[in-house]
N, CA and C of each residue as an Amber inpcrd file, in Angstrom:
protein
   597
 -30.7090000   9.4140000   0.2120000 -29.1970000   9.1380000  -0.7350000
 -28.2330000   8.7970000   1.3530000 -27.6100000   7.4990000   1.2190000
 -26.4880000   6.8900000   2.1000000 -25.5310000   8.1570000   2.4150000
 -25.6810000   8.1710000   3.6990000 -24.6220000   9.0880000   4.0600000
 -23.2610000   8.4900000   4.2750000 -22.4590000   9.7640000   3.2990000
 -20.8780000   8.8070000   3.6240000 -19.9060000   8.8070000   4.7630000
 -19.5860000   7.8000000   5.1500000 -18.7470000   7.4260000   6.4360000
 -17.7320000   7.5960000   6.6960000 -17.2410000   8.9230000   6.7390000
 -15.5230000   9.5010000   6.7290000 -14.8010000   9.0310000   7.8700000
 -15.1460000   7.9470000   8.4360000 -13.9950000   7.7670000   9.8510000
 -13.2310000   6.4700000   8.8330000 -13.4430000   6.4360000   7.6610000
 -12.2580000   5.7540000   6.8830000 -11.5920000   6.3310000   6.0100000
 -11.6340000   7.5480000   5.9700000 -11.0870000   8.6460000   4.7760000
  -9.8490000   9.4770000   5.7710000  -9.0320000   9.9920000   4.7580000
  -8.0110000  10.6010000   5.2310000  -7.4030000  11.4490000   4.1670000
  -6.7490000  12.8540000   5.1460000  -6.1420000  13.6080000   3.7390000
  -5.0280000  13.4910000   4.1870000  -3.7740000  13.7060000   4.3660000
  -2.7790000  14.1840000   4.3880000  -1.6130000  14.7110000   3.8180000
  -1.0940000  16.2290000   4.2840000   0.4070000  16.4070000   3.0440000
   1.2000000  16.4290000   4.2880000   2.6280000  16.1510000   3.4730000
   4.0900000  16.4480000   4.0450000   5.1300000  17.0840000   3.2640000
   5.4870000  18.1700000   3.7020000   6.3020000  18.7670000   2.5330000
   8.2000000  18.9920000   3.3880000   8.4880000  18.3830000   2.5350000
  10.7480000  18.7370000   3.3780000  10.8320000  19.4340000   1.9910000
  12.4940000  19.2400000   1.7900000  13.5820000  20.3890000   1.4070000
  13.2850000  18.9080000   0.0100000  13.3490000  17.7100000   0.3720000
  13.5330000  16.6380000  -0.6120000  12.0940000  16.3860000  -1.2980000
  10.6140000  16.7850000  -0.6960000   9.5800000  16.1560000  -1.3020000
   8.3060000  17.2470000  -1.0460000   7.2580000  16.9720000  -1.9520000
   6.1630000  17.4500000  -1.5640000   5.0820000  16.2910000  -2.0210000
   4.4200000  15.9930000  -0.8220000   3.3590000  14.9050000  -0.8090000
   1.8370000  15.3310000  -0.2860000   1.2400000  14.9110000  -0.8790000
  -0.2330000  15.1880000  -1.1120000  -1.1030000  13.6280000  -1.2840000
  -1.6380000  12.8500000   0.0750000  -2.4860000  12.1150000  -0.1710000
  -3.7630000  11.8600000   0.3270000  -4.6630000  11.4400000  -0.7540000
  -6.1060000  11.3950000  -0.0760000  -6.3380000   9.7400000  -0.0570000
  -7.3990000   9.5380000   0.8940000  -7.7490000   7.8310000   0.6840000
  -9.2380000   7.6240000   1.6560000  -9.9340000   7.0790000   0.9170000
 -11.1440000   6.7040000   0.8770000 -10.8950000   4.3880000   0.9670000
 -11.3840000   4.3850000   2.1700000 -11.2200000   3.0690000   2.4890000
 -12.2610000   2.5810000   1.4330000 -13.3150000   2.7120000   1.7150000
 -14.7550000   2.3060000   1.6680000 -15.3990000   3.3990000   0.0440000
 -14.0360000   2.8170000  -1.1520000 -14.1720000   3.6060000  -2.1940000
 -14.7360000   2.7030000  -3.5610000 -14.5480000   2.9010000  -4.7080000
 -14.6970000   2.0940000  -5.9310000 -13.3940000   1.8370000  -6.7830000
 -12.0860000   1.6690000  -6.3770000 -11.0420000   1.3970000  -7.3810000
 -10.6720000   2.6850000  -7.7570000 -11.5720000   3.9190000  -7.4270000
 -10.9330000   5.1520000  -8.5950000  -9.4490000   5.7110000  -8.2450000
  -8.7720000   6.4780000  -9.0980000  -7.5220000   6.6900000  -8.2730000
  -7.0640000   7.8300000  -9.1290000  -6.3610000   9.1020000  -8.9890000
  -5.8720000  10.3770000  -9.6640000  -4.4210000  10.2370000  -9.0430000
  -3.7580000   9.7950000  -9.7700000  -1.6410000   9.4880000  -9.1010000
  -1.0090000  10.1800000  -9.9870000  -0.1650000  10.9630000  -9.6720000
   0.4430000  12.0970000 -10.1160000   1.9120000  12.2270000  -9.2130000
   2.9070000  11.3800000  -9.3110000   4.8100000  11.3920000  -9.0830000
   5.8490000  12.2290000  -9.4640000   5.3410000  11.9530000 -10.4070000
   6.4140000  12.3260000 -11.3050000   7.3000000  11.1820000 -12.0620000
   6.5100000   9.9670000 -11.6680000   7.6010000   8.5070000 -11.9090000
   6.4210000   7.4340000 -12.8070000   6.4280000   7.9020000 -13.9010000
   5.1640000   7.0040000 -14.6640000   5.1110000   5.2140000 -13.7490000
   6.1340000   4.6310000 -13.5590000   5.9110000   3.0500000 -13.5520000
   5.5640000   3.5090000 -11.9630000   6.1290000   3.8670000 -10.7370000
   5.3440000   3.8920000  -9.6240000   4.1110000   4.5220000  -9.5890000
   3.3690000   5.4200000 -10.7120000   2.2860000   5.8120000 -10.6630000
   1.2490000   4.6800000 -11.3560000   2.1300000   3.8640000 -12.1170000
   1.4480000   2.7060000 -12.4210000   1.2610000   1.6700000 -11.1660000
   2.7630000   1.4130000 -10.4870000   1.9340000   0.6220000  -9.4580000
   0.8060000   1.3100000  -8.1750000   1.0610000   1.9620000  -8.1750000
  -0.3300000   2.5320000  -7.2070000  -1.6650000   2.4540000  -7.6710000
  -1.6840000   2.2800000  -8.9990000  -3.1090000   2.4610000  -9.5410000
  -3.5360000   0.8980000  -9.4580000  -2.0050000   0.0850000  -9.6330000
  -2.6490000  -1.1990000  -9.2430000  -3.6860000  -1.4790000  -7.9850000
  -2.8060000  -0.7390000  -6.4890000  -2.9830000  -0.5350000  -5.6620000
  -4.3460000  -0.1460000  -5.0400000  -5.0550000   0.7890000  -5.7800000
  -5.9450000   0.9820000  -5.6720000  -7.1140000   0.2660000  -6.8650000
  -6.9250000   0.0540000  -7.5180000  -7.9610000  -0.3440000  -8.0990000
  -8.4210000  -2.0180000  -7.3930000  -7.3480000  -2.7050000  -7.2380000
  -7.6450000  -4.1040000  -6.9470000  -7.5800000  -3.9900000  -5.1920000
  -7.4100000  -3.1380000  -4.3780000  -7.6420000  -2.9650000  -3.1710000
  -9.0010000  -2.4370000  -2.9620000 -10.0820000  -1.1610000  -4.1990000
 -11.0090000  -0.7620000  -3.6510000 -10.9110000   0.5230000  -3.4350000
  -9.7560000   0.8850000  -2.9740000  -9.5450000   2.2200000  -2.0290000
  -9.6060000   3.3130000  -3.2950000 -10.1470000   4.3070000  -3.0060000
 -10.2750000   5.9540000  -3.7030000  -8.6810000   6.1360000  -3.7090000
  -7.8170000   6.2900000  -3.8120000  -6.9920000   7.0290000  -3.4620000
  -5.9810000   8.4540000  -4.8910000  -5.6050000   8.6970000  -4.4120000
  -5.3190000  10.1960000  -4.3060000  -4.0580000  10.5100000  -4.5430000
  -2.3300000  10.6360000  -5.2850000  -1.0840000  11.0450000  -4.7300000
  -0.8460000  11.9080000  -5.4780000  -0.3690000  12.7620000  -4.9840000
   0.3560000  13.9390000  -6.0040000   1.6110000  14.2490000  -4.9020000
   2.4620000  14.1120000  -5.6880000   3.9960000  14.4490000  -5.4440000
   4.7890000  14.7640000  -6.3260000   5.5830000  15.6470000  -5.7700000
   6.7390000  16.1120000  -6.6330000   8.1710000  16.1960000  -5.3480000
   9.3090000  15.6280000  -6.3090000  10.6450000  15.1090000  -5.7610000
  11.6850000  15.6390000  -6.3910000  13.2370000  15.5620000  -5.9200000
  13.9030000  15.6390000  -6.1750000  14.2010000  14.3290000  -7.4450000
  13.3520000  13.8820000  -8.0140000  13.9170000  12.2170000  -8.9710000
  15.0490000  12.9460000  -9.7700000  15.5380000  14.1840000 -10.0980000
  16.7990000  14.2160000 -10.8680000  18.3550000  13.4850000  -9.9680000
  18.0420000  13.6760000  -8.6330000  18.5850000  13.1900000  -8.2440000
  18.5450000  11.6030000  -7.4830000  17.5580000  11.1210000  -7.4940000
  17.2610000   9.9060000  -7.2190000  16.3080000   9.4520000  -6.6440000
  15.5020000   8.3550000  -7.4970000  13.9860000   8.1660000  -6.7720000
  13.8530000   7.6210000  -5.8750000  14.6840000   7.4000000  -4.8130000
  14.2360000   7.2130000  -3.8130000  13.6340000   7.7560000  -2.5960000
  14.2070000   9.4940000  -2.3940000  13.2480000   9.7140000  -1.7250000
  11.8180000  10.0020000  -2.0360000  11.4970000  10.2820000  -3.2630000
  10.2490000  10.1800000  -3.3220000   9.0600000   8.9450000  -3.0520000
   9.7820000   7.9040000  -3.5400000   8.9420000   6.9450000  -2.7720000
   9.0900000   6.6510000  -1.3000000   9.7900000   6.7680000  -1.0680000
   9.8850000   6.3120000   0.5980000   9.1890000   7.7450000   1.1270000
   8.8420000   8.8360000   0.9280000   7.8110000   9.9940000   1.3830000
   6.7290000   9.9110000   0.9360000   6.3100000   9.4400000  -0.3540000
   5.2030000   8.6410000  -0.3070000   4.4040000   7.9980000   0.4520000
   5.5900000   6.5810000   0.5580000   5.3870000   5.4160000   1.6320000
   4.6490000   6.0740000   3.2260000   5.3410000   7.0140000   3.2460000
   5.5670000   7.5230000   4.6500000   4.3200000   8.3600000   4.9770000
   3.4960000   9.2550000   4.1680000   2.2830000   9.5640000   3.7680000
   1.0130000   8.6570000   3.3710000   1.3130000   7.9840000   2.5300000
   0.1740000   7.0420000   2.4730000   0.2970000   5.9860000   3.2260000
   1.1240000   5.9100000   4.4290000   0.6140000   4.9110000   5.3990000
   0.5500000   5.7470000   6.6820000   0.6240000   7.0060000   6.6990000
   0.4860000   7.6690000   7.8060000  -1.7300000   7.6320000   7.5600000
  -2.2590000   7.8890000   6.3030000  -3.4020000   8.6790000   5.6570000
  -3.7020000   6.2370000   6.0730000  -3.2140000   5.7920000   5.8050000
  -4.1860000   4.2190000   6.2230000  -4.1840000   3.9080000   7.6640000
  -2.9370000   4.3480000   8.5410000  -3.3700000   4.2360000   9.8160000
  -4.4490000   5.7000000  10.3870000  -4.6270000   6.4850000   9.8480000
  -5.4130000   7.2980000  10.2620000  -6.9920000   6.8940000   9.8630000
  -7.2460000   6.0800000   8.6620000  -8.6510000   5.5380000   7.9690000
  -8.8700000   4.0640000   9.2430000  -7.5660000   3.5880000   9.6750000
  -8.1380000   2.3070000  10.7280000  -7.8230000   2.8610000  12.2710000
  -7.8850000   3.7120000  12.3740000  -7.4670000   3.7080000  14.0430000
  -8.7180000   2.9460000  14.9720000  -9.9310000   2.9400000  14.3190000
 -10.9790000   1.8620000  15.1770000 -11.0730000   1.0610000  14.2780000
 -10.5020000  -0.2140000  14.4490000 -11.0460000  -1.4390000  14.3580000
 -11.8760000  -2.3220000  14.6280000 -12.7590000  -1.6310000  14.7330000
 -13.6190000  -2.4860000  15.5230000 -14.5050000  -2.8580000  14.4470000
 -15.2380000  -4.3380000  14.0650000 -15.4640000  -4.9510000  12.5120000
 -14.9970000  -5.1520000  12.0230000 -13.7050000  -5.1620000  11.3970000
 -12.5320000  -5.5540000  10.4240000 -12.2090000  -6.7240000  10.5610000
 -12.1970000  -7.1040000   9.0870000 -11.8710000  -8.8310000   9.6560000
 -10.1830000  -9.0970000  10.2130000  -9.4190000  -7.7900000   9.6060000
  -7.8190000  -7.8090000  10.9100000  -6.8370000  -8.4750000   9.3580000
  -7.1570000  -9.8460000   9.6630000  -6.1100000 -10.4220000   8.6500000
  -6.8640000 -10.6380000   6.8120000  -5.9880000 -10.5310000   6.1160000
  -5.8680000 -11.0590000   4.8840000  -4.8880000 -11.7690000   4.1080000
  -4.8010000 -12.4810000   3.4260000  -3.8130000 -13.2340000   2.4260000
  -4.3000000 -13.2690000   1.1180000  -3.2320000 -13.4510000   0.3290000
  -3.5460000 -13.4510000  -0.8760000  -2.3200000 -14.3220000  -1.8030000
  -2.7570000 -15.0530000  -2.6170000  -1.4120000 -15.8300000  -3.4880000
  -2.3980000 -15.4760000  -4.8590000  -1.2790000 -14.4840000  -5.4230000
  -1.5300000 -13.6150000  -6.8700000  -0.9280000 -14.0910000  -7.4350000
  -1.0440000 -14.8890000  -8.9020000  -0.2630000 -15.1230000  -9.9710000
  -0.7650000 -14.2340000 -11.2370000   0.4610000 -13.4210000 -11.6220000
   0.7510000 -12.6380000 -13.1180000   1.8210000 -13.1950000 -13.6060000
   0.8630000 -13.7130000 -14.9820000   2.1470000 -14.6300000 -15.7950000
   3.1830000 -14.9190000 -15.0800000   4.0500000 -15.0430000 -15.8230000
   5.3550000 -15.6000000 -15.1400000   5.5630000 -15.5300000 -13.3340000
   4.9100000 -14.6940000 -12.8170000   5.7900000 -14.2930000 -11.6470000
   4.2370000 -14.6410000 -10.5060000   4.5410000 -14.9370000  -9.5000000
   3.4920000 -15.6300000  -8.1480000   3.8460000 -14.9660000  -7.2950000
   3.0160000 -14.3840000  -6.6300000   3.4390000 -13.4620000  -4.9380000
   2.0430000 -13.9690000  -4.2170000   3.3860000 -14.2520000  -3.0130000
   2.0420000 -14.5160000  -1.5620000   2.2360000 -13.2530000  -0.9060000
   0.9160000 -13.2460000  -0.1700000   0.8940000 -11.4080000   0.6730000
  -0.3300000 -11.7880000   1.5340000   0.4480000 -11.0420000   2.8910000
  -0.2940000 -11.6500000   4.2310000   0.0440000 -10.1860000   5.0060000
  -1.6790000  -9.9210000   5.6940000  -1.2200000  -8.7790000   6.4880000
  -1.9840000  -9.1040000   7.4140000  -1.5530000  -7.9450000   8.8250000
  -2.4070000  -8.3420000   9.8690000  -2.8020000  -6.3160000  10.4150000
  -3.7600000  -6.1830000  10.7010000  -3.9960000  -4.6500000  10.8630000
  -3.9830000  -4.9130000  12.8200000  -2.8680000  -5.0330000  13.1830000
  -2.5870000  -5.3600000  14.4440000  -2.2640000  -4.4990000  15.5930000
  -1.5630000  -3.0690000  14.7270000  -0.9230000  -2.0750000  15.7980000
   0.5620000  -2.1850000  15.5720000   1.2420000  -3.2750000  15.1910000
   2.5050000  -2.8090000  15.5890000   3.0050000  -3.1810000  14.0130000
   4.1300000  -2.5370000  13.7160000   5.0370000  -2.0320000  12.2170000
   5.9360000  -3.5180000  12.1260000   5.8390000  -4.1170000  11.1500000
   6.8200000  -5.0950000  10.6390000   6.2080000  -5.8150000   9.0140000
   8.0250000  -5.6960000   8.7790000   7.6870000  -6.0390000   7.1890000
   8.5710000  -6.9450000   6.8510000   8.2620000  -8.3210000   6.5890000
   8.5460000  -9.1440000   5.6970000   8.8830000  -9.1760000   4.1830000
  10.0980000  -8.8180000   3.7320000   9.8640000  -9.0320000   2.6230000
  10.8510000  -9.4520000   1.8410000  10.4860000 -10.7260000   1.1360000
  11.4760000 -11.7960000   0.2120000  10.9430000 -11.8020000  -0.7660000
  11.5450000 -10.9020000  -1.7250000  11.2010000 -10.8670000  -3.1290000
  12.7710000 -10.4110000  -3.7220000  13.6860000 -11.8070000  -3.5210000
  14.8790000 -11.7390000  -4.5080000  15.0560000 -11.7970000  -5.6830000
  13.2350000 -12.4430000  -6.7000000  13.4460000 -12.2430000  -8.3040000
  12.7780000 -11.1340000  -8.7730000  12.6980000  -9.7270000  -7.5340000
  12.4100000  -8.6120000  -8.4970000  13.7860000  -8.2000000  -8.1460000
  14.8460000  -7.8270000  -9.2630000  15.7530000  -7.1590000  -9.4410000
  15.6780000  -6.2910000 -10.8680000  16.7980000  -5.6640000 -10.6890000
  17.0070000  -4.6030000 -12.1220000  16.0820000  -3.2660000 -12.1220000
  15.8150000  -2.9390000 -13.5610000  15.0520000  -1.4760000 -13.8660000
  14.1090000  -2.1360000 -14.6590000  13.1540000  -1.2550000 -14.8770000
  11.9650000  -1.1230000 -14.9780000  12.2710000  -0.0250000 -16.2690000
  12.4650000   0.0960000 -17.4460000  13.3010000   1.6040000 -17.9420000
  13.8730000   2.2820000 -16.8190000  13.3210000   3.6610000 -16.5000000
  14.6840000   4.1750000 -15.7390000  14.0110000   4.2090000 -14.0910000
  13.1980000   3.1520000 -13.6810000  12.9760000   2.4280000 -12.4840000
  13.8280000   1.6570000 -11.7410000  14.4500000   1.6110000 -10.6580000
  15.0560000   1.0530000 -10.3080000  14.5330000   0.3910000  -9.2780000
  14.0170000  -1.0820000  -9.5940000  12.8240000  -2.0600000  -8.7590000
  13.4350000  -1.9540000  -6.7540000  14.5320000  -1.4850000  -7.1320000
  14.9780000  -2.2400000  -5.2610000  14.2070000  -0.6370000  -4.3800000
  13.9170000   0.4700000  -5.0630000  13.2530000   1.4400000  -4.3840000
  11.8650000   0.9560000  -3.8310000  11.0580000  -0.1330000  -4.3990000
  10.0090000  -0.6980000  -3.9750000   9.8690000  -1.3320000  -2.3560000
  11.0900000  -1.3750000  -2.2200000  11.4820000  -2.2520000  -0.8310000
  11.6370000  -1.1640000   0.4490000  12.0200000   0.1740000  -0.3570000
  12.2080000   1.1030000   0.4300000  11.3430000   1.9220000   0.5470000
  10.1230000   1.5480000  -0.3790000   8.4240000   2.1180000  -0.0850000
   7.5650000   1.4220000   0.5860000   7.6070000   0.5970000   0.7070000
   6.9680000  -0.3260000   1.7170000   7.2610000  -0.1420000   3.0770000
   9.2490000  -0.3850000   3.1440000   9.4760000  -0.2640000   4.6640000
   8.9280000   1.1060000   5.4960000   8.9260000   2.6830000   4.1860000
   8.3200000   4.0810000   5.2300000   6.7420000   3.6070000   5.3810000
   6.2540000   3.0400000   4.2780000   4.5520000   2.8330000   4.4230000
   4.3240000   1.7910000   5.5300000   4.9910000   0.5100000   5.7580000
   4.5350000  -0.3660000   7.3190000   4.9560000   0.6040000   8.2490000
   5.8400000   1.0130000   8.5380000   6.2100000   2.2090000   9.4400000
   5.7650000   2.9910000  10.2940000   4.6030000   3.4080000   9.1420000
   3.9640000   4.6170000   9.3800000   2.1770000   4.2090000   9.3420000
   1.9270000   2.9640000   8.6010000   0.5930000   2.1840000   9.4660000
   0.4130000   1.6410000  10.1490000   1.6840000   1.4900000  10.9070000
   1.2920000   0.1120000  12.0230000   0.9020000  -0.8630000  11.6460000
   1.3540000  -1.5870000  10.5790000   0.7150000  -3.0410000  10.6200000
   1.5830000  -4.1080000   9.4730000   1.8300000  -5.1200000  10.0940000
   2.8890000  -6.2870000  10.3680000   1.4560000  -6.8380000   8.2280000
   3.5320000  -6.9950000   7.5190000   2.8100000  -7.1980000   6.1540000
   4.0040000  -8.1650000   5.5820000   3.9460000  -9.3360000   5.4220000
   4.7630000 -10.0090000   4.5500000   4.4550000 -10.2840000   3.3730000
   5.3300000 -10.1220000   2.4460000   5.5850000 -10.2080000   0.7670000
   6.8740000 -11.0940000   0.4030000   5.6560000 -11.8210000   0.0130000
   6.8890000 -13.5030000  -0.5090000   6.7870000 -13.3100000  -2.1580000
   7.8990000 -12.8840000  -3.2580000   7.8250000 -12.8920000  -4.4650000
   8.4810000 -14.4820000  -4.7810000   7.5790000 -15.5950000  -4.8750000
   8.0760000 -16.8540000  -4.9860000   9.1900000 -16.8210000  -6.4230000
   8.7420000 -16.5170000  -7.6690000   8.7190000 -16.9680000  -8.5820000
   8.8150000 -15.5430000  -9.7780000   9.7380000 -15.6290000 -10.8430000
   8.9910000 -14.5090000 -11.6780000  10.4890000 -14.2750000 -12.5940000
  10.5110000 -13.6830000 -13.7970000  11.6470000 -13.3980000 -14.8840000
  11.5550000 -12.0400000 -15.0550000  10.3390000 -11.6510000 -15.2350000
  10.1340000 -10.3940000 -15.7450000  10.0550000  -9.3350000 -14.6240000
  10.4680000  -8.1650000 -14.4370000  10.5620000  -7.2390000 -13.6520000
   9.1290000  -6.3270000 -13.8140000   8.9460000  -6.2380000 -14.5970000
   7.6970000  -5.3210000 -14.6210000   6.5780000  -6.5360000 -13.9730000
   6.6370000  -7.7830000 -14.6250000   5.3050000  -8.7050000 -13.8800000
   5.6850000  -8.4970000 -12.4520000   6.9090000  -8.5790000 -11.7470000
   7.4620000  -9.2360000 -10.8230000   6.1750000  -8.0740000  -9.8040000
   7.0910000  -6.5880000  -9.8360000   6.5610000  -5.3840000  -8.9770000
   5.2350000  -5.3500000  -9.0040000   4.5770000  -5.4730000 -10.2970000
   2.9550000  -5.6880000 -10.1800000   2.3830000  -6.4610000  -9.8110000
   3.1840000  -7.6820000  -9.8750000   2.1930000  -8.8500000  -9.0300000
   2.3280000  -8.8580000  -7.3430000   3.0380000  -8.3110000  -7.0680000
   3.6930000  -7.9180000  -5.8330000   2.5510000  -6.5580000  -5.0370000
   2.2320000  -5.5000000  -6.0820000   1.5330000  -4.8010000  -5.5100000
  -0.1630000  -5.2400000  -5.4330000  -0.3100000  -6.3390000  -6.2520000
  -1.4400000  -6.3350000  -6.8170000  -2.1490000  -7.7280000  -5.5640000
  -1.1750000  -8.3830000  -4.9510000  -1.4400000  -9.3500000  -3.8380000
  -1.1390000  -8.9480000  -2.9580000  -0.9830000  -6.9430000  -2.3130000
  -1.0070000  -6.7060000  -1.4800000  -2.1420000  -6.0150000  -1.4930000
  -2.7360000  -5.2880000  -2.5680000  -4.3930000  -4.7730000  -2.7250000
  -4.9460000  -5.7190000  -2.1630000  -4.9610000  -6.8750000  -2.5470000
  -6.1230000  -7.6890000  -2.2780000  -6.4210000  -8.3930000  -0.7120000
  -4.7080000  -8.5430000  -0.5370000  -4.9560000  -8.4720000   0.8440000
  -5.7130000  -7.5410000   1.6890000  -5.3140000  -6.6180000   1.2200000
  -5.7300000  -4.7220000   2.0630000  -7.1880000  -5.2020000   1.9520000
  -7.5850000  -5.2320000   0.3750000  -9.0090000  -5.5170000   0.8170000
 -10.0660000  -6.5130000   1.5030000  -9.0890000  -7.6040000   1.6860000
  -9.9650000  -8.7200000   2.2920000  -9.5970000  -8.3650000   3.8680000
  -8.7120000  -7.7370000   4.6250000  -8.3100000  -7.4200000   5.7740000
  -9.3970000  -6.5350000   6.3810000 -10.1690000  -5.5250000   5.2020000
 -10.4980000  -4.3840000   6.2750000 -11.2840000  -4.4100000   5.2090000
 -12.1800000  -5.4090000   5.3190000 -14.0200000  -5.7740000   4.7710000
 -14.7080000  -5.5260000   6.0340000 -15.8370000  -4.9310000   6.1140000
 -16.9740000  -4.7030000   7.7280000 -17.3090000  -5.7930000   7.7090000
 -17.0630000  -6.6830000   8.6300000 -18.2610000  -7.9490000   9.0130000
 -19.2410000  -7.6360000  10.8200000 -19.9600000  -6.9510000  10.4610000
 -20.6290000  -6.3130000  11.4220000 -21.4990000  -7.4370000  12.7430000
 -20.9990000  -8.9430000  12.3310000 -20.6600000  -9.4780000  13.3850000
 -19.1570000  -9.7730000  14.3200000 -18.4030000  -8.9060000  13.5240000
 -16.9550000  -9.3050000  14.0040000 -16.5750000  -8.4240000  15.4420000
 -17.2320000  -7.2490000  15.6800000 -16.3460000  -6.8210000  17.0070000
 -15.3580000  -6.6300000  16.8580000 -14.4960000  -6.3000000  17.8220000
 -13.2170000  -6.1110000  18.1280000 -12.2380000  -7.1450000  17.5470000
 -11.7260000  -7.6970000  16.6580000 -11.1140000  -8.7000000  16.9720000
  -9.5000000  -9.0020000  17.1950000  -9.8540000  -8.7940000  18.3670000
  -8.4400000  -9.0240000  19.7070000  -9.0140000  -9.6740000  20.6570000
  -8.8110000 -10.6320000  21.5160000  -9.0110000 -10.7740000  22.4000000
  -8.9130000  -9.8910000  23.4800000  -8.0670000  -8.8960000  23.1570000
  -7.0200000  -7.8430000  24.2440000  -8.6520000  -6.9220000  24.5920000
  -9.2280000  -6.6650000  23.4400000 -10.1800000  -6.0270000  23.6300000
  -9.7870000  -4.3200000  23.0190000  -8.5100000  -4.5190000  22.5360000
  -7.9400000  -3.3520000  21.3630000  -7.0570000  -3.3990000  20.6190000
  -6.7960000  -3.1500000  19.2350000  -5.7020000  -3.0290000  18.6410000
  -5.3290000  -2.0750000  18.4060000
């Protein structure tokens, strides 16, 4: 029986006066998920992130969504970002870079990532506007800002076009997921993917 490598797994919690968030992340999973944030559309997006990256992901969150969705999305981004950081402290053998051009019906998103240890988000998603049901899509940027700041990655997300808000949002999450899958694949011949000798 193969031994499980726990070095690319993390479990983290964060509790404030506004939210209570738990995240479990396994980069070497099979894309299974258990998501419950109290925000159904956000759950759907995180399910896409898990399924298309191949990460096993559990997210349990309770927040003051009666006030606004912002706090919950931001704090899930913080905890998920910290979990990813814990899983990628040792970058030996990873591809490091990933990029994806992903179509979804009327939407097209280009995403690119560098697991470089430096936090930087470039978010050009002008076509993503308005609401999907009660979900204000402007909160997606807040999620990614918190996520990138706490995972110490450089992430570029460019939504090229799209008319349907649901398609646009889902296209973004799927593109990011596929990009992570590419960047975090293990190549035994890769070594440390930097001339500096560390990341």
